N, C-alpha and C positions, 0 to 999 in steps of 0.2 A: 421631467425627463424627455421633453420633446427633442432635445439635441440628439438623442439616439436615433431618431428617425428623420433628421433634417436632410440627410443625403439620400433618402429613399424616395424614389419617384414612381416606381413601377414594381410589379411582382418580382421581376427578375433581379431586383436589388436585394430581395430578402430570401428568395428560394430558387433552387435549381431542381425542377421536377419534370418527369416525363412518364408517359404511360398511355393507357387506353382512354384518352380524354375526348371530350367534345371539341370540335373545331371552333365553337362559338367563342367570341372574345371574353376574356376574364375581367370582371369588374374589380377595381382595387380601391380600398378605403384605408385611411389611417387617421387616428384620433388619439391625442394624448400619448399613452404608452402602448397602444394596441394598433396593429396593422392586420388587414385581412384581404383575401382575394377569393372570389367565388364565381362559379358559373352554374349551369343547370344540373351539374353532377355533384360537385363537392365545394366545401369551404375550407380554406387553409388560413390559420390565424397564428400570429406571433404576438406574445405579450411580454413586455419588459418590466421588471420590478427592481427597485433598489432595496437590498437587504443587507444590513450592516454596511460594510464598505465595498460590497461587490454588487454587480448587476447580474440578474438571472433572466435568461430568455427561455420561455416555454412555448413550444409550438404544438398545435394539434391540427389534424385533418379529419373532417367529418363528411361522410357520404350521405347526402340527403336525397339521393335518387332511389329508384326502385330496382337497380341492378348493380352487380359488383363492378368495382373499378380496379384495374391492375396498375400498380405503380412499379416502374423500373428504376426510378431515381427520386429521392426525397431528401435533398440536402438543404440545410439552413445556410443562408449567405450573410456576409457582412461586407459592405463596400468600404474600402479604406481610402484615406486621403492619398493623393499621388505623392510619391517621394522615394527615397532610397531606403530600403529596409534590410535588416538582418532578421533571421528567423531562428527560433530556438526549438529543437525537438530532442527527444530522448530515444536512443536505442535501448531495447530491453531484451537481453539474452541470458542464458544460463551462466551464473557466476559473475556476470557483468551487467547487473540490472541498473536501470535508470542512468545510463551513460549519456549525459547531455552535452550539447555543443551548439554554438551560434554559427550560422552560415549565411552568406550573402544571398539575397533574393535576386536572381537574374531573370529566369523564366518562371519556373514553378517548383514547389517543394511539397511532397506528400508524406504523411504519416498514416499508417493504416494497420489494422489487425483484422484480416479477412476471415479468421476462423472463430472457434467457439471460446478461446481464451482471450480475455480482454486486453492483455498486455504482451501478447506474443509478437516479438520483434520491435514493436513501438508502443508508446503509451499515449492515452487519449488526451494529450495537451499540446498546445502550440502557443508560443509567445512571439510577438512581433515588436521590433524596435526601429523607430523612425530615426535614422541617423541625422536628419536635418533638424529635427525638433528636440532630440534627446529625450524622447518619451516613448513608452511602450505600453502594450496591452497584452495581458495573459488570458488565454482562453482554455477552459477545461470542459471537456465533453463527458457527460455522465451517461455513457452509452450502456445499454443492456442488450446488445446484439453485436454482430460484427460491425465495425465502424471505420470511418475514413475522415481525415482532415486534409484539406488541400488549399494551398495559397498560390496564386499565379499573378504575374505581371504581364499585361497584354497591351498591344498597340490599339489605341482607341480612336486614332485619327490624327490629323495634322498637329504635330508638336504636342501630342496628348497621350499619356500612358495611364492605364487604370490598374488598380490592385484590388483583387477580390479574394476573400477568405470564405471557404465553405466547409461544412462539417455535418456529420450525422450518420445515418445507417449506411453501411457499405453498399455500394451500387454495382459491384462486380457482376453478380448473378441475381440481383434482386428481381423478384416477381411477386410482390405482396398484393394479395387480393383483399381489398377493403369492401366488406359486405354492406348492403343497404342498412342505414341507421348506425353503422359502426363508426366510432371515433378512435383514431390512432394517435397516441401521444408520442411525439418525437423526443429524442434525448434532450434532457435539460442542458443548457450551456451556461456556465458561470464564467464571467469575465470581469476584469477590472484594470484600470490604468496603473502604471508604475513608473517611477523615475529612477529606481535603484536597479541597475542591470545585474547586480550581484545576486540578489535573492528574489527579484521580481515582486517584491512586497508580498511574499507568500503568507505572511501573518494574516493578511486579509482573508485568504482562503481558509486558514485554520480557524479564525474567529467565526466566520460564517458557518462552516461545517459543524463546529461545536454548538452553535446556537440552534441548529436544525436537528441534531442527533444527540442522544444521551452519551455522556462522557464514559469511556471504558473504565474498567476497574484497575487496570495495570497490574496484573498479578505477577508473582515470581514462580517460574515453571522449570521443572527438570524434564528433559527429553532424552531418551536413550540412544538416539541415532549416532552421534559422534563418539559414543562410548564403545559399542560393539557392532554398530551398524545393524544388519539384519541377521547376525549370527550370534545368538546368545542362549544361555541356559538360565533356569530359575536362580541358581546360586549366584550367577554373575550379577543379575539385576538386583537381587536381594542385598548385595553389598552396598549398593548406592542409596537405598531407601533411608537408613538412619542418618547418613551424612547429608542428604538433601534436606531432610527435616531439620537437622541441626543448623543448616545454613539459612533456614527460613523459607524454603520452597513451599508453595501453597498447592500446586498441582504436580503430579508425577505421571508422565505420559510415556506409554510404550509405543515406539515407532514401528516401522515395518519389521516383520519377522514373527509376529505373535500368532498368525493364522496360516493355514495351508495344509493340504493333504500330503502325506508322505514327505513332509519336510520341504515342500516347494510352494512357497506363498505366491510366486508369480503365476503358477498354474491354477490358483484358487481365487484369483481376483473376482469379486462379485459374490463369493460365498460368505466370507468372514466368519469361518468356524475355527475355533482354537486348534492349534497344532495338537495332534494326538500324542499319547505318551511315547510312542515308538519313533517320533520324528527326530531327525538329527539336530534340530535346533528348536527353540521355543520353550514354553514352560512345562512341557511334558504332561499336559492335562492339569496343571496347577495354577492356571491364571486366576481363578477365584481366590486362591491362597495369596497370590501376589497382590491382588486388589485389596484384600483384607489387611495385608501387611502394610500397604500404603496408608490405609485409613487408620490403622492402629498408631501410626506415627503422625497423625494429625493432618495428612494431606488428602487431596481429592485425586481420584484415579481417572486417567485418560488414555485414549487409544488413537492410533493412526488409521485412516481409511482412505480409499480412493473410489468414491462413490460413482464417478462418471464412467469408469472403465470396468471391463470384465475380461477374463481369459476364455479362449475358445474351449479349454479343457475344464472349465468350471462347471459345477452342477447347475449354477444359475443359468448359464447359456444353454446347457443341454435340456433343462426342464422348461425354461421360460424364454426361449430364443426370440419370441415375438416381442419381448420387452426391450430388445436391444437393436441398435443400428450397427450394421456392419460397414466398416470403412477401412479399406486397405489392409484387410486381415485382422483388424482390431474390432472390439465390440464396445459400444458406448450405450449407456442406459438412455432410453428414449424418453426424455422428460416431457415430450408432447403427449404422452399417454398416461392418463390418471392411474391405470393399474401398475405402471412402472414406478411411479412415485410411491404408491402404496406398498409395493414390494420392498423398496429401500427403507421407507419409514418403519415398516414392521421389522425389518432386519436390525435397524438401529435400536428400536424399542426393545428388542430381545437382548441386545448387548447391554443396554442400560439396566434392564431388569435383572439380568443374570450376574453382571459384574459390578453394578453400581457406577457406571461410567458417568462422569460429570464434565468431561472435556473431550472434544473431538478435533483432531487435526485432519482437515480435508485436503488431500493432495490431488493433483491432476497432472499426470505425466504424459498425456497424449493430447492430440489436437485433431479436429476435423476442419477441413477447408472447403468442403462441399456440402451444401445443405439442400436436400431434395424437397423441402417444404416451401419455404419462401425465399431461399437463396442467401439469406443473411442471418440465419439463426434467430430470427425474431420470436417465432413461436417456441423454438427450443429453449431459449433463455427465459422466456416468459414462464414456461413450465418449471425450469430450474429454480427461479426465484420464488415461485409459488411453493415449491418443495421446501426451500429454506424457511419461508414464513410459516408453513405448516409444522415443520420440525420445531421451530421456536414456540409455536402455540402449544404443542403437545408437551414440550420439555423446556419451559421458560427459563430455567436456571442453567441450562447447558451452555458451556463456553465453546465457541466455534472459532477455530483458527483456520485461515485461508492460506493454502500453499499450493503452488502449481509448478513443479520443477524449480522451486525457489519462488520468484516473484512474478510469474507469468499471468497471475490474476490480481495483482496488486493495483487495483484501480479504485478511484474515489467512489464510483457507483457501487462497487462491492462492499465498501466500508459501511454502507447502510445496513448490511445484512450480517456482517461478521464482527467479532470482538477485536480481532487484530490479524496481522499478516506476518507470515514467515518471510523475513527480509530477503534472504538469499541462502542458497546452499553453500555459498562461499562464506565460511565463518571465520575467516581471517579478520581480526578486529580492525586492522588498518583499512583494508578494502571495504569492510562493512561500514566503516565510518564514511567513506566516500559515497557508498550507495545510499546510506542514510541521508547524508547532506543533499544529494540530488533528488532523492524521493521527497524530501521536505518541500520542494518546490511544487508538489502536486498532492501532498497528503499530510494531514495533521500528525504531529509526533506521537499522539496517544495510540494510534493504530499500527505503529511500526515496532515489531519485536526487536529487542537488542539481545542477540545470542552470544554467549561466551563459551568458547571451546578452549580449555586451558590444560596445561600440564606443568608440573613442578619438577625441577631437577636440583637436588641439594648440592651444596658446596661446589657451585659452578665457578670456574675461574673467570672473573669478569674484568680484570684489569691487568695491564702488563707489568705493573710494579708491585713489589713486596709480596707477590704470591697471594693476593687477596682473592677470597672466594665468598660466595653468598648463595642463598636459595634463589634460583632464577625461575620465573614463570614464563611459559611459552604459550603462544596462540597458534592454532593451525594455519597453514599457508594458503589453504583453499577450501574445497568441499570435502577433503579427506585429510589424512595425516601424512600425505606424501612429502610435505615440507612443513617447517615451523619457524616462528620468529619470536624472539624474546619480547616481552611487553611489561611496561611499568604499571604499578597499581593505580597511579593517578590517571593514566590513559583509560584503564578499565572503568574507573568510576565516572569519568567524563562521558565515555561512550554510552554507558547504560542510562544516563540521565534522560528523563522525559518520556519513557515508554515502558511497556512490559519487559521484564528481565527474564532471560532464559539461560539455563545452564545445560550443556550437552557434552559431557566428557566423563572420564573416570575420576570421580570425586575423591576416591581413596588415594589417588596419586598426587593430590595437592598437598603442599606443605602446610604445617600448622599455621604459619604466618599468613599464607594465602587464604586459607580457610577463615582465619580471624578477620582478615580484610573484607572478604566476601560477606561474612556474617554481619559486620558493622555496616557495610554498604547496603545490604538488604534491609536492615533495620531502619537506616536513614531514609531509604526509599519509601518504606511503609509510613514513617512518621510524616513525610512530606508529600504523601500521595495525593492529597487534595489539591496542592499546588500543581503537581505534574498533570493531574487530570484536566485542568482547566487552562493551561498555558498555551500560548502561541510562540512561534519561533521566528527570529530574524537571523539572517546570516550577515554578520558584521564584516567579516573578512574571509575571503576565499582566494588564497594566493599560493597555490601549490603546496608548499610544506607547512603552511599555517592556515588553520581554520578556526574561526571564532563564531560561536553560536550564542544567541541571547534568548533565554526562555523567560517569558513575562506573563504574569497573571492578568486577567481582564481589567482590573482596576489599576494596574501598574503600581501595586503596593510592594511588589517584590520582583526582582529580576536576578536570574542566575546566569552568569557568563561562563562559558566553557571555552577556553583557549587551548587548542591542540597544536603542539609543535612536533613536527616529524624531523626530517634531516635538515635542520635550520642552521644558519650561520649568525644567529643573534640570540641574545638572552632575555629580550623583553620586546613587547609590542604595545603601542598606544591604541586603545580601543575607544570607540565613541558610542556609549550606550544610548539607546532611545528610551527616555523615561519622561514622566510628567514634567513639563517645564515649570509648573508652579508648585513644586514639591521639593522637600529637603530629604536627602537620603544619607544613610550611613553605610559603610562597607565593612565586611569582616576582615579585610586585608589592610586597613589603614585607620589611623586616628582621624577624628574630626568628622565633618559632614559636608555635603555638597548639594547644590540645587541640581535639579534635572537639566536646567539650561546650561549650567557650568559644565556638567559632564558631557553634554552634547556638543558644546562649543570647544572645550579644551581637552576633552578625552581623559582617560585614566590609564596609567602605566601599569601593565601586568608583566611580571617576571616569570620566566620559565626555569624550572628546576634543572632541566637537561634536555637533550634531544629525546624525541618520542615520549613526551610527557604531556600532561594536561594540567593547566592551572584553572581553578574554579574561584570565582568571586561572586559574592551575593550582595546586592544592593537592597536595602530595606527602607521603605518610606517612614520618616519620622512624623512629618506633618505637611499639610498643604497651605498655601497662601495665595492671595490674589496678586497677579502681576500688575 
């Protein structure tokens, strides 16, 4: 892998750092896949490894002096070949998560999340595309602090322009004090070349991450939020339990509204005590009964929490104010303090003991942008991840869902600690598919929940001739029920492929036909769960109203094509699956067999049933041969 360091001649090619350093010259060394620089105070090192089809860069800084060193900037650098570049980044905001686009690199482009939430406003990835060579490189920063990625084109001299990409811990207010003998590990960087600008060869990232982390279980979950939001009674939720069980749900989760003094959960953030009997909403002191009802129907019980924040009116803040950070009138649990971690661990343990909780949805609806410790939330997030690891150690079977106003913490680094992510508060299936597709560029499919928020209307007049009617299924238009859109069953089945399935609506309002479809869909999901747990995804087509995804297992024994048609003016599309060249495949949609090479060269024609539908095609390997 010497080619990774061929353009590197000096420390400035690999790092951009500043702080209280000695003025003595820094000695630079490089050998094979390792480069290092040192002086009489510290040593900084970058190691490059090839893992599967990606490269991983791991940097460390060690203080070998007898006094602390303060760093104000520690960014990892990549010198790029001169050329004309496009740069891909993603905006990440409420109900519009993972909104990506390419833009021309003229001077400089920056993506950053300067607060405690890893995907606030931007996501920790950046891809570059050299227009002159028709090749690109995708970079993924596995940051566990505030972070920054910056690329710039600069004038380097007579008829010479340079391009530098740098990324790492956010340097806005950084003042990290590296103690004598301490080693600081910088964020890992995963990068890989690609020639397909449509999906940036995201399957490489999926395969690598699955090789490093246990595959999720991909459960089927019911969540109460889009049914009654935070205003419900025991009898309301009880109506959903038997239907959820009948559809095949494995977890039944109570979202916001289950706790709070005097019927005000917002004033009780941090306490997490069940609503009393006299509260206007909640279970009226019967949450244990609800949990038992859920278990009686064969499901596991779950709760929503927001562990980072607390209300000023809560008993937690009044009694244990020293455990919280005050920021612009809000209170955040101080994960830098062991006693704060223990407080929340004990609170969760009590919920688990009292209600038999086996699933927790961790939300985070606030953010801090000023860190009075090291300036970039390094020590804060270090405590947070220690908390998650300790929670898992004490409760190894607990399912943890990461949510933060939707997808504000949906980062690859967090996937190491959580079972899955709440994709978005926007549970419109069409927009959710767009969010899913763009999130696949930076996240394996197994960690992305697919949420369905549905409603049935019987005898709906759907055609202008002959007075035809049918049961029509609708999906919410956004994060509430302020608008709705009709949706076809095939679209539902295609959208839920490849990840955990979630239902969040009034199940009793679904028609018998829709329930039957969901029941069969869930059963098929469970039967094929091993395939979904291990597959990677390619985006074969992304052309506005047509999206084609290919899910493939590691051995390329099976591939499932999901072709989505929205407001199209065609009834078919030719797709070009990527399969083993030296293998023969059969399809569930046609007679005969095809070699992987034939399918790649000639394509396969898929027909659409109608607008806003999804056609699924499965290719199964029959045998392999030598070319």
